[in-house]
C-alpha positions in Angstrom: 0.1 0.2 -0.3 1.1 3.5 -1.0 1.8 6.1 1.7 -0.8 8.2 0.7 -3.5 5.5 1.2 -2.2 4.5 4.3 -4.4 5.2 8.1 -2.6 8.5 9.2 -1.9 7.7 13.0 -0.6 9.7 15.7 0.5 7.7 18.8 1.1 9.1 21.8 3.8 7.1 23.6 4.7 7.7 27.5 4.2 6.5 31.0 0.9 6.7 32.7 0.5 10.0 34.8 2.3 12.1 32.3 0.0 14.7 31.1 -1.2 12.6 28.0 -4.8 13.1 28.3 -4.6 16.9 28.6 -2.0 16.7 25.6 -4.3 14.6 23.7 -7.1 17.2 23.8 -5.0 20.1 22.8 -3.7 18.0 19.9 -7.7 17.2 19.0 -8.4 20.7 19.0 -6.5 20.7 15.5 -9.1 20.5 12.6 -7.0 17.7 10.9 -7.0 15.6 14.3 -9.6 13.2 15.5 -8.8 12.5 19.2 -9.9 9.1 20.0 -8.6 8.6 23.8 -7.0 5.2 24.3 -8.0 2.8 22.1 -6.3 -0.1 23.7 -9.7 0.0 26.3 -12.2 -0.2 23.1 -12.8 -3.6 23.4 -13.8 -3.4 27.0 -15.3 0.0 27.2 -18.5 -1.5 27.5 -17.9 -3.7 30.6 -19.1 -1.6 33.5 -17.9 -4.2 36.1 -14.0 -3.6 35.0 -12.4 -1.6 37.3 -10.2 0.4 35.0 -13.0 1.8 33.3 -15.0 2.4 36.4 -11.9 4.5 37.1 -12.8 6.5 34.0 -15.9 7.6 35.0 -18.4 5.4 32.3 -19.1 8.4 30.4 -17.9 9.8 26.8 -16.3 13.3 26.8 -19.7 14.4 24.6 -21.6 13.6 27.7 -23.3 10.7 26.8 -23.0 7.2 28.9 -19.8 5.3 27.5 -21.9 2.7 25.6 -24.6 4.7 24.3 -22.6 7.3 22.6 -24.1 7.6 19.3 -20.4 8.3 17.8 -19.4 4.8 18.9 -22.4 3.0 19.2 -22.2 2.8 15.2 -18.8 1.9 15.0 -19.4 -0.9 17.3 -22.1 -2.0 15.3 -20.1 -1.9 12.0 -17.2 -3.7 13.5 -19.7 -6.8 14.4 -19.0 -8.6 17.7 -15.7 -10.4 17.2 -13.6 -7.4 16.7 -10.0 -8.3 18.2 -8.0 -4.9 19.2 -4.5 -5.1 20.1 -4.7 -4.6 24.0 -1.2 -4.2 25.9 -0.1 -7.4 27.9 0.5 -7.3 31.8 3.6 -6.2 33.6 5.8 -10.0 32.7 5.2 -9.5 29.4 6.3 -5.9 29.1 9.3 -6.4 31.0 10.3 -9.3 28.4 9.3 -7.0 25.5 11.5 -4.2 27.1 14.2 -6.4 27.7 13.9 -8.1 24.6 14.3 -4.8 22.8 18.5 -4.8 23.8 18.7 -8.5 22.3 20.3 -8.3 18.7 17.9 -11.3 17.8 14.8 -9.3 18.4 12.2 -9.7 15.8 11.6 -6.0 13.7 8.9 -3.9 15.7 6.1 -6.4 16.3 4.8 -8.8 19.1 1.7 -9.2 17.4 0.9 -12.9 16.6 -2.7 -12.6 15.8 -4.3 -10.8 13.4 -5.7 -7.2 14.7 -8.9 -5.3 13.8 -7.1 -1.8 14.5 -6.6 -0.7 11.0 -10.4 -1.2 10.4 -11.6 0.4 13.7 -9.0 3.8 12.6 -10.6 3.6 9.0 -14.5 3.5 11.0 -13.1 6.1 13.1 -11.6 8.7 10.4 -14.9 7.8 8.1 -17.1 9.4 10.7 -15.0 11.9 12.0 -15.2 13.4 8.7 -18.7 13.9 8.9 -18.3 16.1 11.6 -15.1 17.5 10.7 -14.1 17.1 7.1 -10.7 18.2 7.2 -9.5 15.2 9.5 -6.7 13.4 8.5 -5.1 11.7 11.6 -6.5 9.5 14.2 -4.9 10.2 17.5 -4.4 6.9 19.9 -2.9 8.2 23.3 -2.7 4.4 24.9 0.9 5.2 25.4 1.6 1.6 25.6 5.2 0.5 23.9 3.8 -3.0 23.3 0.8 -1.5 21.7 2.9 0.6 19.6 5.1 -2.5 18.4 1.7 -4.0 17.4 0.5 -1.1 15.4 3.8 -1.1 13.2 3.5 -4.5 12.6 0.7 -3.4 10.0 1.7 -2.1 6.7 -1.2 -0.2 6.3 -0.9 2.3 9.1 1.4 5.0 8.9 2.2 6.2 12.3 4.1 9.0 13.6 4.8 9.1 17.5 4.5 11.6 20.3 7.1 10.9 23.1 6.1 12.7 26.3 8.0 12.3 29.3 7.4 13.6 32.7 9.5 14.3 36.0 10.1 10.9 37.5 9.5 12.3 41.1 6.0 13.8 39.8 5.4 10.3 38.0 6.3 8.2 41.1 4.3 10.6 43.4 1.4 10.3 41.2 1.2 6.4 41.2 2.0 6.2 44.8 -0.8 8.5 45.6 -3.4 5.7 44.1 -1.7 2.7 44.7 0.0 3.1 47.9 3.4 1.4 48.7 5.5 0.4 45.8 8.1 3.4 45.5 10.7 1.1 44.4 8.2 -0.2 41.7 7.4 3.3 40.4 10.9 4.4 40.2 12.0 0.9 38.2 9.0 1.6 35.9 9.9 4.8 34.7 13.2 3.9 33.9 12.2 0.9 32.2 9.2 2.8 30.4 11.3 5.9 29.2 14.6 3.8 28.3 13.1 1.2 26.4 10.8 3.8 24.3 13.7 6.2 23.9 16.0 3.2 22.2 13.1 1.7 20.3 12.1 5.1 18.8 15.9 5.5 17.8 17.0 2.3 16.8 13.9 2.1 14.7 14.6 5.5 13.2 10.9 6.2 14.1 9.3 9.5 13.1 8.6 11.3 16.7 8.8 14.4 18.6 10.1 14.2 22.0 8.2 16.5 24.8 9.0 17.5 28.2 5.9 17.8 30.2 7.5 20.2 32.5 8.9 22.7 29.7 5.5 22.2 27.6 3.9 23.4 30.8 6.4 26.6 30.8 6.0 27.7 27.5 2.9 25.8 25.7 2.7 28.3 22.9 6.1 27.5 21.8 6.0 23.9 22.1 2.6 23.9 20.4 4.2 25.7 17.5 7.0 23.1 17.2 4.0 20.5 17.6 2.1 21.8 14.2 5.4 22.1 12.4 6.4 18.7 13.1 2.9 17.0 12.4 1.8 19.1 9.8 -1.1 20.1 11.9 -2.7 23.3 12.9 -3.5 23.4 17.0 -4.8 27.6 17.3 -1.4 28.7 18.8 -2.5 31.8 20.6 -6.0 30.4 21.8 -5.2 27.0 22.3 -7.5 26.8 25.5 -10.5 28.1 23.9 -10.1 25.8 20.9 -10.1 22.8 23.1 -13.4 24.1 24.9 -14.8 24.9 21.5 -14.1 21.4 20.1 -16.5 18.4 20.5 -14.7 15.6 21.5 -15.6 11.8 21.8 -13.6 10.4 24.2 -14.4 7.4 26.4 -11.2 6.3 28.1 -8.5 8.7 29.8 -8.0 10.5 32.5 -11.3 11.6 34.8 -10.3 15.3 33.8 -11.7 14.4 30.2 -15.2 15.3 32.0 -14.5 18.7 33.0 -12.8 19.7 29.4 -15.3 22.1 29.0 -13.9 24.3 31.7 -10.2 24.1 30.4 -8.6 27.4 31.3 -4.8 26.4 29.7 -2.1 24.1 31.1 -0.4 24.5 34.5 2.2 22.4 36.0 1.6 19.9 38.5 4.5 19.7 41.2 2.9 18.4 44.2 5.6 15.8 44.4 7.7 18.7 46.2 5.5 19.0 49.2 4.1 15.4 48.9 6.6 13.0 48.2 8.0 11.5 51.6 11.7 13.2 52.2 13.9 10.3 52.0 11.7 8.7 48.9 12.3 12.6 47.2 16.3 12.3 48.0 16.4 9.0 46.9 14.6 9.5 43.4 16.4 12.7 42.7 19.6 11.3 43.3 18.8 7.9 40.9 16.8 10.0 38.5 19.0 12.9 38.3 21.1 12.3 35.0 17.6 11.2 33.2 15.4 14.3 34.1 18.5 16.5 33.4 18.5 15.1 30.0 15.0 14.1 29.4 13.0 16.8 30.9 14.9 19.8 31.7 17.8 19.5 29.6 18.2 22.1 26.5 16.6 21.2 23.0 
């Protein structure tokens, strides 16, 4: 399939709790982009007993209940009951995959050993998105996970550009700690594994990607929006991006609960609660162990 006929996807890759939901809405305010949210959850969104879905509020950002939004109901009808969307694997499988990145015999960017309906899903999403906005060219998938990116890139019908988002590891750790309680060392190691493996993969495979620091973006959103526009060939309104977000009709079912209050969005702000909430020893240790990573990836010169 020639490049012009491929389905164009912007994929947000990052660790969790790194600002990807907010960023997806800003990207989705561009007329060329339809923000589809975290498509890794598409197959389970109707399961109201699923704890992950309950955390997301069981509602679409348009205001309808998640399983009753007309936009998605039509797509599910056309897909049929047996669709198979690639869903990220468990922690052990993800660690094995990350380790495999550094082994010389690893197969090229594919962990999918089964057919997937992601291409058909994307085509249906884009078709319906163009009924709302004829200028839509890209599907935005904010799924974040590296193994889903592997699987999507294994499909030659997809033209994928990646936005890699990284947040100060101390904020990442604090966010997970508040939600799950114990596990400081797990979240610290997870941040390292997620970011090291993702960066290595993007550079080794020479994937078209744009790296973005959450902290730097919050400090200068307009400057970075200009760069994002240039890199992806889209047109987020630079000087009035917050109004554009508020006025755009989104159909996002999976993501941070803030998706339900996006109509009140006034602009980005930097969450640095870790400075007062992270216990002193954990703050000291994470600063020591993650300092080199943070200086290079989060606070370094571009």
